[in-house]
C-alpha positions as CSV (number, residue, x, y, z in Angstrom):
1,M,101.0,178.3,-72.1
2,D,97.5,177.1,-72.7
3,G,98.3,176.1,-76.4
4,R,95.8,178.5,-77.8
5,I,96.8,180.4,-81.0
6,K,97.1,184.1,-80.6
7,V,94.4,186.1,-82.5
8,C,95.7,188.8,-84.7
9,K,94.3,192.3,-84.1
10,V,93.0,194.8,-86.6
11,G,95.6,195.9,-89.1
12,Y,97.4,192.5,-88.8
13,Y,96.9,189.0,-90.3
14,R,98.0,185.4,-90.0
15,S,97.8,183.6,-93.3
16,L,98.4,180.1,-91.9
17,S,97.8,178.7,-88.4
18,S,101.4,177.4,-88.5
19,D,102.8,180.9,-88.9
20,D,105.0,182.1,-86.1
21,G,103.0,185.2,-85.4
22,C,100.9,188.0,-86.8
23,R,102.1,190.2,-89.6
24,K,101.2,193.8,-90.3
25,C,99.2,194.3,-93.4
26,P,101.4,195.1,-96.4
27,L,101.4,198.5,-98.1
28,H,98.1,199.6,-99.6
29,S,96.1,196.9,-97.8
30,Y,94.1,196.6,-94.5
31,S,92.2,194.3,-92.2
32,M,89.0,195.4,-90.5
33,K,88.5,192.7,-87.8
34,D,90.5,190.6,-85.4
35,G,91.7,187.2,-86.5
36,A,92.1,188.1,-90.2
37,T,93.9,185.5,-92.4
38,S,94.6,188.0,-95.2
39,C,94.4,191.8,-95.8
40,D,92.1,193.5,-98.4
41,C,93.5,195.9,-100.9
42,D,92.8,199.6,-100.7
43,K,90.5,201.1,-103.3
44,G,92.2,201.3,-106.7
45,Y,94.9,198.7,-105.7
46,Y,94.8,195.0,-106.5
47,R,96.6,191.7,-106.3
48,S,97.1,189.2,-109.1
49,E,96.3,185.5,-108.6
50,T,99.9,184.7,-108.1
51,D,100.8,187.4,-105.7
52,P,101.7,186.2,-102.2
53,A,99.7,187.6,-99.2
54,A,102.8,189.4,-98.0
55,M,103.2,191.4,-101.2
56,P,101.9,195.0,-101.2
57,C,98.8,195.7,-103.3
58,T,99.6,197.4,-106.6
59,R,97.7,199.1,-109.4
60,P,97.8,199.3,-113.2
61,P,100.6,201.5,-114.7
62,S,100.1,204.9,-116.2
63,A,100.2,205.4,-120.0
64,P,103.5,205.3,-121.9
65,H,104.6,208.8,-123.1
66,N,106.5,210.5,-125.9
67,L,105.1,208.2,-128.6
68,I,106.8,208.8,-131.9
69,S,105.8,207.4,-135.3
70,N,107.9,207.1,-138.5
71,V,106.1,206.1,-141.6
72,N,108.0,204.3,-144.4
73,E,105.6,203.7,-147.3
74,T,103.3,200.9,-145.8
75,S,105.4,200.2,-142.8
76,V,105.4,202.1,-139.5
77,L,108.0,202.3,-136.7
78,L,106.6,203.2,-133.3
79,E,108.8,204.2,-130.3
80,W,107.8,205.4,-126.9
81,S,109.1,206.1,-123.4
82,P,108.1,203.9,-120.3
83,P,105.2,205.1,-118.2
84,L,105.9,207.5,-115.3
85,S,104.3,205.0,-112.9
86,S,104.7,201.2,-113.2
87,G,102.0,200.7,-110.5
88,G,104.6,199.4,-108.0
89,R,105.2,196.2,-110.0
90,Q,108.1,194.7,-112.0
91,D,106.1,192.8,-114.7
92,L,105.5,195.7,-117.0
93,T,104.9,194.9,-120.7
94,Y,103.2,196.6,-123.7
95,N,100.3,195.6,-126.0
96,V,99.8,197.2,-129.5
97,V,96.2,197.9,-130.8
98,C,95.9,198.7,-134.5
99,K,92.8,200.3,-136.0
100,Q,92.1,201.2,-139.6
101,C,90.1,204.4,-140.0
102,V,87.9,205.7,-142.8
103,R,89.0,209.1,-144.0
104,D,87.1,212.1,-142.8
105,T,85.0,210.0,-140.4
106,Q,85.3,208.7,-136.9
107,R,84.7,205.1,-138.0
108,C,87.6,202.7,-137.2
109,T,87.8,198.9,-137.4
110,P,90.5,196.5,-136.1
111,C,93.4,195.8,-138.5
112,G,93.3,192.5,-140.3
113,D,95.3,189.4,-139.6
114,D,97.6,190.2,-142.6
115,V,99.2,193.0,-140.7
116,R,102.6,191.9,-139.3
117,Y,104.4,193.1,-136.1
118,S,108.1,192.9,-135.3
119,P,109.0,191.6,-132.8
120,Q,105.4,191.0,-131.7
121,R,102.1,192.7,-130.9
122,L,101.4,191.5,-127.3
123,S,103.6,191.3,-124.2
124,L,106.3,193.5,-125.6
125,R,109.2,194.2,-123.3
126,S,111.0,196.7,-125.5
127,T,109.7,200.2,-126.2
128,R,109.5,199.9,-130.0
129,V,107.7,197.9,-132.6
130,S,107.6,197.8,-136.4
131,V,104.3,197.3,-138.2
132,H,104.3,196.0,-141.8
133,Q,101.9,195.1,-144.6
134,L,99.6,198.0,-144.0
135,Q,97.5,199.4,-146.9
136,A,98.8,202.4,-148.8
137,H,97.2,205.9,-148.4
138,T,95.2,204.7,-145.4
139,N,94.5,206.3,-142.0
140,Y,95.5,204.2,-139.0
141,T,95.3,204.7,-135.2
142,F,97.8,202.9,-133.0
143,Q,97.4,202.5,-129.2
144,I,100.3,201.5,-127.0
145,W,99.0,200.0,-123.7
146,A,101.1,199.7,-120.6
147,V,100.2,196.4,-118.9
148,N,101.1,194.7,-115.6
149,G,99.8,191.8,-113.5
150,V,96.8,193.7,-112.2
151,S,95.7,195.7,-115.4
152,K,92.8,193.4,-116.1
153,H,91.2,194.4,-112.8
154,N,90.7,198.0,-113.9
155,P,91.4,198.5,-117.7
156,S,91.3,202.2,-118.6
157,L,92.3,204.4,-121.5
158,E,94.5,206.2,-119.0
159,Q,96.9,203.3,-119.5
160,A,97.3,203.9,-123.2
161,V,98.8,206.4,-125.6
162,S,97.7,206.7,-129.2
163,V,98.8,208.2,-132.5
164,T,96.9,208.6,-135.8
165,L,98.8,208.6,-139.1
166,T,98.5,208.1,-142.8
167,T,100.6,205.6,-144.8
168,N,102.4,206.6,-147.9
169,Q,102.3,205.3,-151.4
170,A,103.7,201.9,-152.0
171,A,104.7,199.6,-154.8
172,P,101.8,197.8,-156.5
173,S,100.8,194.2,-155.7
174,K,101.5,191.3,-158.1
175,V,99.8,191.0,-161.5
176,M,97.8,187.8,-161.0
177,M,96.9,186.6,-164.5
178,V,98.7,186.9,-167.9
179,Q,97.0,185.7,-171.1
180,S,98.0,185.5,-174.7
181,K,96.3,185.8,-178.1
182,D,97.2,186.1,-181.8
183,I,100.1,183.7,-181.6
184,T,102.1,183.3,-184.8
185,R,105.5,181.8,-185.8
186,H,107.5,184.9,-184.5
187,T,105.1,187.0,-182.4
188,L,102.4,186.8,-179.8
189,S,100.3,189.3,-178.0
190,L,100.0,189.4,-174.1
191,F,97.4,191.1,-172.0
192,W,96.7,191.2,-168.2
193,D,94.6,192.8,-165.5
194,E,95.6,195.6,-163.2
195,P,97.1,194.5,-159.9
196,E,94.5,194.0,-157.1
197,K,96.2,196.7,-155.1
198,P,97.7,199.3,-157.4
199,N,98.6,201.5,-154.5
200,G,98.6,204.6,-156.7
201,V,98.7,205.4,-160.4
202,I,100.3,202.7,-162.5
203,L,103.1,204.4,-164.5
204,E,104.2,201.5,-166.6
205,Y,104.4,197.7,-166.8
206,E,107.5,195.6,-167.4
207,V,107.4,192.3,-169.2
208,K,110.4,189.9,-168.7
209,Y,110.6,186.8,-170.9
210,Y,113.1,184.1,-171.9
211,E,113.1,180.7,-173.6
212,K,112.0,178.0,-171.3
213,D,115.0,175.8,-171.9
214,Q,117.5,178.7,-171.5
215,N,119.0,180.2,-168.4
216,E,116.6,182.6,-166.7
217,R,119.4,185.2,-166.6
218,S,119.3,185.4,-170.4
219,Y,116.1,187.4,-170.4
220,R,114.7,190.3,-172.3
221,I,112.6,193.2,-171.1
222,V,109.7,195.0,-172.8
223,K,108.1,198.1,-171.2
224,T,104.6,199.5,-171.9
225,T,102.2,202.0,-170.4
226,S,99.1,199.8,-171.3
227,R,98.0,196.5,-170.1
228,S,99.0,194.7,-173.2
229,T,102.0,194.4,-175.5
230,D,103.2,192.6,-178.6
231,I,106.3,190.4,-178.3
232,K,108.2,190.1,-181.5
233,D,111.2,188.3,-183.0
234,L,110.5,185.0,-181.3
235,T,111.8,181.6,-182.4
236,P,109.2,179.4,-184.1
237,L,107.9,176.3,-182.2
238,T,109.5,177.4,-178.9
239,S,108.2,177.7,-175.4
240,Y,108.7,181.1,-173.6
241,V,108.2,182.0,-170.0
242,F,106.7,185.5,-169.2
243,H,106.6,187.6,-166.0
244,V,104.9,190.9,-165.6
245,R,105.2,193.6,-162.9
246,A,103.8,197.1,-162.5
247,R,105.4,200.3,-161.3
248,T,104.0,203.4,-159.5
249,A,105.9,206.4,-158.2
250,A,107.0,204.3,-155.3
251,G,108.7,201.8,-157.5
252,Y,108.2,198.3,-159.0
253,G,106.1,195.7,-157.4
254,E,107.0,192.0,-157.5
255,F,107.0,190.0,-160.8
256,S,104.0,187.8,-161.4
257,A,104.2,184.1,-161.3
258,P,105.6,182.5,-164.5
259,F,103.2,182.1,-167.5
260,E,104.3,179.8,-170.4
261,F,103.3,180.2,-174.0
262,S,104.6,178.7,-177.2
263,T,105.0,180.1,-180.7
264,N,103.5,178.2,-183.7
265,T,105.2,175.7,-185.9
266,V,107.2,176.6,-189.0
267,A,105.1,176.4,-192.2
268,A,107.6,177.0,-195.0
269,P,106.2,175.6,-198.3
270,V,108.5,173.6,-200.7
271,V,108.6,175.4,-204.1
272,G,110.7,172.9,-206.0
273,A,113.4,170.3,-205.5
274,V,115.8,172.1,-207.8
275,M,116.4,175.8,-208.0
276,S,116.7,177.4,-211.4
277,S,119.8,179.2,-212.4
278,A,117.9,182.5,-212.3
279,V,116.9,182.0,-208.7
280,L,120.4,181.1,-207.8
281,L,121.7,184.2,-209.5
282,L,119.3,186.4,-207.6
283,L,120.3,184.9,-204.3
284,V,124.0,185.5,-205.0
285,A,123.3,189.1,-206.0
286,G,121.2,189.6,-202.9
287,C,124.0,188.3,-200.7
288,V,126.6,190.6,-202.3
289,V,124.3,193.7,-201.7
290,V,123.8,192.7,-198.1
291,L,127.6,192.3,-197.6
292,L,128.2,195.7,-199.1
293,L,125.6,197.3,-196.8
294,I,127.2,195.7,-193.7
295,L,130.7,197.1,-194.7
296,I,129.3,200.6,-195.2
297,I,127.4,200.6,-191.9
298,T,130.5,199.3,-190.0
299,F,132.6,202.1,-191.5
300,I,130.1,204.8,-190.5
301,I,129.7,203.5,-186.9
302,T,133.5,203.3,-186.5
303,K,133.9,206.8,-187.7
304,R,131.2,208.1,-185.4
305,R,132.7,206.3,-182.4
306,T,136.1,207.9,-183.1
307,K,134.4,211.3,-183.3
308,Y,132.5,210.7,-180.1
309,S,135.6,209.6,-178.3
310,K,137.4,212.8,-179.3
311,T,134.5,214.9,-178.3
312,K,134.3,213.1,-174.9
313,Q,138.0,213.6,-174.3
314,T,137.6,217.3,-175.1
315,E,134.6,217.6,-172.7
316,E,136.6,215.8,-169.9
317,K,139.5,218.2,-170.4
318,N,137.0,221.1,-170.0
319,L,135.6,219.8,-166.7
320,Q,136.7,221.6,-163.6
321,P,139.5,219.8,-161.7
322,G,138.1,217.3,-159.2
323,V,134.5,217.4,-160.5
324,R,133.1,214.0,-161.6
325,I,130.0,213.3,-163.5
326,Y,127.5,210.8,-162.1
327,V,127.0,207.6,-164.1
328,D,123.6,206.0,-163.9
329,P,124.1,202.3,-163.0
330,F,120.8,201.5,-164.8
331,T,122.4,202.3,-168.2
332,Y,124.8,199.3,-167.8
333,E,123.8,196.3,-169.9
334,D,125.0,194.2,-167.0
335,P,124.0,195.8,-163.7
336,N,126.5,193.6,-161.8
337,Q,129.3,195.5,-163.7
338,A,128.2,198.8,-162.1
339,I,128.2,197.2,-158.7
340,R,131.7,195.8,-159.2
341,E,132.9,199.2,-160.5
342,F,131.5,201.5,-157.8
343,A,131.2,199.3,-154.6
344,K,134.0,197.4,-152.8
345,E,133.4,193.8,-152.0
346,I,133.8,193.1,-148.2
347,N,134.5,189.7,-146.6
348,T,131.8,188.7,-144.1
349,S,134.5,187.8,-141.6
350,C,135.2,191.5,-141.2
351,I,131.6,192.3,-140.2
352,K,129.9,191.8,-136.9
353,I,126.1,192.5,-136.7
354,E,125.0,193.6,-133.3
355,K,121.3,194.6,-133.3
356,V,118.3,195.4,-135.6
357,I,117.6,199.2,-135.7
358,G,115.0,199.4,-138.3
359,I,113.2,197.8,-141.3
360,G,114.0,198.8,-144.9
361,E,112.2,198.2,-148.2
362,F,114.2,195.0,-148.8
363,G,114.9,193.7,-145.3
364,E,116.3,194.6,-141.9
365,V,118.6,197.5,-141.1
366,C,121.2,196.6,-138.4
367,S,124.0,198.3,-136.6
368,G,127.3,196.6,-136.2
369,R,131.1,196.9,-136.5
370,L,133.5,196.6,-139.4
371,K,137.2,195.7,-139.0
372,L,139.1,195.8,-142.3
373,P,142.7,194.5,-142.4
374,G,145.1,197.2,-141.4
375,K,142.4,199.6,-140.3
376,R,140.7,200.4,-137.0
377,E,137.3,199.0,-136.1
378,I,134.4,201.3,-136.9
379,C,130.7,201.4,-136.3
380,V,128.6,200.8,-139.4
381,A,125.0,200.5,-140.6
382,I,124.1,197.3,-142.4
383,K,121.2,196.9,-144.8
384,T,120.4,193.2,-145.4
385,L,118.4,191.6,-148.3
386,K,115.7,189.4,-146.9
387,A,115.6,185.7,-147.8
388,G,113.8,184.4,-150.9
389,F,114.7,187.3,-153.1
390,T,114.6,187.2,-156.9
391,E,117.6,188.2,-159.0
392,Q,115.9,191.4,-160.0
393,Q,115.2,192.2,-156.3
394,R,118.9,191.6,-155.6
395,L,119.9,194.0,-158.4
396,D,117.4,196.6,-157.3
397,F,118.7,196.4,-153.7
398,L,122.4,196.7,-154.7
399,S,121.7,199.5,-157.2
400,E,121.7,202.0,-154.2
401,A,125.3,201.0,-153.5
402,S,126.2,201.6,-157.1
403,V,124.8,205.1,-156.7
404,I,126.3,206.0,-153.2
405,G,129.7,204.5,-154.2
406,Q,130.2,207.3,-156.7
407,F,130.0,210.0,-154.0
408,D,132.7,211.4,-151.7
409,H,131.5,214.4,-149.7
410,P,131.3,215.0,-145.9
411,N,127.5,215.7,-146.2
412,I,126.7,212.6,-148.2
413,I,126.4,209.2,-146.5
414,H,129.6,207.2,-147.1
415,L,129.5,203.6,-148.6
416,E,132.0,201.2,-147.0
417,G,131.2,198.4,-149.3
418,V,128.9,195.4,-150.1
419,V,128.6,191.7,-149.6
420,T,127.4,189.9,-152.7
421,K,129.2,186.6,-152.8
422,C,127.3,185.0,-149.9
423,K,124.0,185.4,-148.0
424,P,122.7,187.6,-146.7
425,V,123.5,190.2,-149.3
426,M,124.5,193.4,-147.5
427,I,125.2,197.1,-148.1
428,I,127.5,198.6,-145.4
429,T,127.5,202.3,-144.8
430,E,128.8,204.6,-142.1
431,Y,126.8,204.6,-138.9
432,M,124.8,207.7,-138.0
433,E,124.2,207.5,-134.3
434,N,121.3,210.1,-134.1
435,G,119.2,208.6,-136.8
436,S,117.0,210.6,-139.1
437,L,116.8,214.4,-138.8
438,D,113.1,214.6,-138.4
439,M,113.0,212.2,-135.5
440,F,116.2,213.8,-134.0
441,L,114.6,217.3,-134.0
442,R,111.4,216.1,-132.5
443,K,113.2,214.4,-129.6
444,N,115.3,217.5,-129.0
445,D,112.7,220.2,-129.7
446,G,113.9,223.6,-128.5
447,R,117.4,222.5,-127.5
448,F,119.4,224.1,-130.3
449,T,120.4,227.7,-131.1
450,V,119.4,229.4,-134.3
451,I,123.1,229.3,-135.4
452,Q,123.2,225.5,-134.9
453,L,120.1,225.0,-136.9
454,V,121.4,227.2,-139.7
455,G,124.6,225.2,-139.6
456,I,122.6,222.0,-140.1
457,L,120.9,223.6,-143.1
458,R,124.2,224.7,-144.5
459,G,125.6,221.1,-144.3
460,I,122.5,219.7,-146.2
461,A,122.7,222.4,-148.8
462,S,126.4,221.7,-149.3
463,G,125.7,218.0,-149.9
464,M,123.0,218.8,-152.4
465,K,125.3,221.3,-154.2
466,Y,127.8,218.5,-154.6
467,L,125.2,216.2,-156.1
468,S,124.0,219.0,-158.4
469,D,127.6,219.6,-159.6
470,M,127.8,215.9,-160.4
471,S,124.5,216.2,-162.5
472,Y,122.7,214.0,-160.0
473,V,119.1,214.5,-159.1
474,H,118.0,213.1,-155.7
475,R,114.2,213.5,-156.1
476,D,113.3,212.7,-152.5
477,L,115.0,215.3,-150.3
478,A,113.2,215.4,-147.0
479,A,114.2,215.5,-143.3
480,R,113.4,211.8,-143.0
481,N,116.1,211.1,-145.5
482,I,118.8,213.2,-143.7
483,L,120.9,211.3,-141.2
484,V,122.6,212.8,-138.2
485,N,125.8,211.5,-136.6
486,S,127.2,212.0,-133.0
487,N,128.9,215.3,-134.0
488,L,125.6,216.7,-135.4
489,V,126.8,216.5,-139.0
490,C,123.9,215.9,-141.3
491,K,124.3,213.7,-144.4
492,V,122.0,213.1,-147.3
493,S,120.9,209.5,-147.7
494,D,118.2,207.2,-149.1
495,F,119.0,207.2,-152.9
496,G,116.4,204.5,-153.7
497,M,113.9,206.9,-155.4
498,S,116.5,209.0,-157.2
499,R,116.7,207.5,-160.7
500,V,115.4,209.8,-163.5
501,L,113.3,207.8,-165.8
502,E,113.1,208.5,-169.5
503,D,109.3,208.4,-169.6
504,E,108.9,210.4,-166.4
505,P,111.2,213.5,-166.6
506,E,108.9,215.5,-164.3
507,G,108.4,213.7,-161.0
508,A,105.2,215.1,-159.4
509,Y,104.2,215.2,-155.8
510,T,100.6,215.8,-154.7
511,T,99.4,217.4,-151.5
512,R,96.0,218.0,-149.8
513,V,96.4,221.8,-149.6
514,I,97.3,222.0,-153.3
515,K,94.6,224.4,-154.2
516,A,95.7,226.9,-151.6
517,I,99.3,226.6,-152.8
518,E,98.2,227.4,-156.4
519,E,96.4,230.5,-155.0
520,G,99.7,231.7,-153.4
521,Y,99.5,230.3,-149.9
522,R,102.8,229.4,-148.2
523,L,103.4,228.1,-144.7
524,P,103.9,230.8,-142.1
525,P,107.3,231.1,-140.5
526,P,108.1,228.6,-137.7
527,M,108.2,229.9,-134.1
528,E,111.1,232.4,-133.6
529,C,112.2,231.9,-137.2
530,P,114.7,234.6,-138.4
531,L,113.1,236.8,-141.0
532,A,116.1,236.3,-143.4
533,L,115.7,232.5,-143.2
534,H,111.9,232.6,-143.8
535,Q,112.6,234.9,-146.8
536,L,115.0,232.2,-148.2
537,M,112.2,229.6,-147.7
538,L,109.8,231.7,-149.7
539,E,112.3,232.0,-152.5
540,C,112.7,228.2,-152.5
541,W,108.9,227.9,-152.8
542,M,108.6,230.2,-155.8
543,R,106.0,228.8,-158.3
544,E,108.4,228.9,-161.3
545,R,111.5,226.7,-160.9
546,A,113.6,229.2,-162.7
547,D,112.9,231.8,-160.0
548,R,114.1,229.5,-157.2
549,P,117.8,229.7,-156.0
550,K,120.3,227.0,-157.0
551,F,122.0,225.0,-154.2
552,S,125.2,226.9,-154.8
553,Q,123.3,230.1,-154.1
554,I,121.6,228.7,-151.0
555,V,125.0,227.7,-149.6
556,N,126.3,231.2,-150.1
557,M,123.2,232.7,-148.5
558,L,123.5,230.5,-145.4
559,D,127.2,231.2,-145.2
560,K,126.4,235.0,-145.1
561,L,123.9,234.4,-142.3
562,I,126.4,232.4,-140.2
563,R,129.1,235.0,-140.7
564,N,126.7,237.8,-139.6
565,P,124.7,236.4,-136.6
566,A,123.0,239.8,-136.1
567,T,120.9,239.2,-139.3
568,L,119.4,236.2,-137.5
569,K,118.1,238.2,-134.5
570,R,115.1,239.7,-136.3
571,T,112.4,237.2,-136.4
572,A,109.4,237.0,-138.6
573,G,107.2,237.9,-135.7
574,D,108.9,241.3,-135.5
575,A,107.6,242.4,-138.9
576,S,105.1,245.2,-138.8
577,R,102.6,243.3,-140.9
578,P,102.2,239.6,-141.7
579,H,103.8,238.5,-144.9
580,P,101.0,238.6,-147.6
581,S,102.1,235.2,-149.1
582,T,101.6,233.5,-145.7
583,L,98.3,235.2,-144.6
584,H,96.4,236.8,-147.4
585,H,95.9,233.4,-149.1
586,A,95.6,231.4,-145.9
587,P,93.5,228.3,-146.6
588,S,90.0,227.8,-145.2
589,L,90.9,225.0,-142.8
590,G,87.8,223.1,-141.9
591,S,89.0,221.5,-138.7
592,V,91.4,221.7,-135.8
593,D,92.9,218.4,-136.9
594,E,94.0,220.0,-140.2
595,W,95.5,223.0,-138.4
596,L,97.4,220.8,-136.0
597,R,98.7,218.7,-138.9
598,I,100.0,221.8,-140.7
599,I,102.0,223.0,-137.6
600,G,103.3,219.5,-137.0
601,L,101.5,218.8,-133.7
602,E,98.9,216.3,-134.8
603,Q,99.7,214.2,-131.8
604,Y,97.5,216.5,-129.7
605,R,94.3,215.9,-131.8
606,E,92.6,213.9,-129.0
607,N,93.6,216.5,-126.4
608,F,91.8,219.3,-128.3
609,S,88.8,217.1,-129.1
610,S,88.3,215.9,-125.5
611,A,88.5,219.5,-124.3
612,G,85.8,220.6,-126.7
613,F,88.0,222.6,-129.1
614,C,86.4,221.5,-132.3
615,S,86.7,224.6,-134.6
616,L,89.4,227.2,-135.3
617,E,87.2,229.9,-133.9
618,S,87.2,228.2,-130.5
619,V,91.0,228.0,-130.3
620,L,91.6,231.8,-130.9
621,P,91.3,232.9,-127.2
622,M,93.4,230.0,-126.0
623,S,95.9,230.6,-123.2
624,H,98.8,228.7,-121.5
625,E,96.4,227.6,-118.8
626,D,94.0,226.1,-121.4
627,L,96.9,224.1,-122.9
628,A,98.1,222.9,-119.5
629,K,94.6,221.6,-118.6
630,M,94.7,219.6,-121.8
631,G,97.9,217.9,-120.7
632,I,100.1,219.9,-123.2
633,S,102.9,220.8,-120.8
634,C,105.9,221.1,-123.1
635,S,106.8,224.8,-123.1
636,A,108.1,224.6,-126.7
637,H,104.9,223.0,-127.9
638,Q,102.8,225.6,-126.0
639,R,104.7,228.4,-127.6
640,K,104.3,226.9,-131.1
641,I,100.6,226.5,-130.7
642,L,100.0,230.0,-129.3
643,S,102.3,231.5,-132.0
644,S,100.2,229.7,-134.7
645,V,97.0,230.9,-133.0
646,Q,98.4,234.5,-133.3
647,E,99.1,233.9,-137.0
648,L,95.6,232.7,-137.5
649,L,94.2,235.7,-135.7
650,S,96.4,238.1,-137.6
651,G,95.5,236.4,-140.9
652,M,91.8,236.8,-140.2
653,H,92.3,240.5,-139.4
654,H,94.4,240.9,-142.6
655,R,91.7,239.4,-144.7
656,Q,89.0,241.6,-143.1
657,D,91.1,244.7,-143.6
658,A,91.4,243.7,-147.3
659,K,87.6,243.8,-147.6
660,V,87.2,247.4,-146.4
661,P,86.6,249.7,-149.4
662,V,89.1,252.4,-150.0
């Protein structure tokens, strides 16, 4: 041996002179000359600063897929599936980019610092994130970027997936300033400004007040639809504390900070040191008259109560066996009494919280286990009340338990109990493994038979019939508020918006295609929808509420369809002519975006835009090949798009035919 170091040939390298020998270049790398000390990466492949020379070159990951969004007022839950390619690395994480977009334009700006992300915005290892404190009725675009150690060498939109959505209405922000005027011995007038963020139409204001030196729980409430009110029957020369909050259709906002005002001093003049006998006689006579009035009023009230009690007993006897009537917990003078009456208190030692599965209006929603003495352990969902709550927030939170605790039906979410005697305050319900119905159906698009889907409808209608029989109005029946368990049993849930308010007997919903609906437009039948089922939909969408079927009738109709499966074989597409209510009044949709939103496939907006399909006329000759080129490969989604295109085309022909003179 002459002591010389062997020179490595092309395709090999020696990183240090002390290495035993030459090494072959790792995967996706090469050396072009003899004596190389390292290997260069192939085009499109990279190394990070910390990668050893022996490690193969890698590349950035592909984009995540199956991005699903779930909007809850001004919060959004985003979930996605990992990318198909990790780039050959194990350090995959995700970054979230939030943009606020101006309606009807393409202008978007980064979201502000007040937006909150749970668990975090950058370097996420899980495939879900909750975004909070967004603005109400606002368009947002969220991008989920897949990132690894070499992403910075070649950042590209191919590594991101995006979704555009609109937040819902939300409770108003705090009333910031409360002022007083016209203060007297027993009254004062309050006035205030509208909240900085009303987040909708203010329906009413609520004023809570109490004596400064008294317990805050001994408060009184005054409600008003204006931004001022007169507070009466106050004690002279006394300090009072006032809080004001506003309410929209989404509920109450938080109470304002405390504002303190005092009534004026007593100014009773002294008429004389000694009363005359005439004055004394008048006072005695007055007292006698008042006493007689009290006795008469007491007699009348007692008689009326006896009559009411007998009437109530008669009504209860006339009720059908087993049918109960819903009792509104908000009618209780002490809301805590309703909670004690309808919800069972559970010891925290029986509860084991396992993981966070969502974010609710008042705090986190978790899954866990409940083991009551003498019973088997079961899975449960646990709603928790976030720290720093006020007494009113606590009562509002627990009021849902007072509602659910009155129900006992296989298609209504079941209440296990509440925790009120320690923190955190909790509501425990049965656990529904498959989550909300809308998310469940999106994840399992095309996997269920028509009979299975009709069975799901039948279960929901049965639950709503039960509520109707109890004289209960839900007011927010939607697929997002239906939960699905492991046996595909659907149960009505989310009773937070259900209270019927005395000053708002007609809850109203608004929609962006409202003019077309007033003209008679109704959504076309979904793809492969049975004709009989679509006819039931149209009956439920009748303009006059008296013409719509009751839930008991809906249950009967669905039962007939299930017992006669042959009636479900004829689909709406088999009809000789399109239904006039779905096509003759079809709205003039101005964009492809609006059309995709109506058929529930708005996630493909960017696909259509990038491919140049910017008008409805341009999509009419569309084919399966066109959809595949745009990256829309799901056969169920392709069929839905093409079916909708056919509906549009038929509708245009129908309207043209209607213009031909007879």
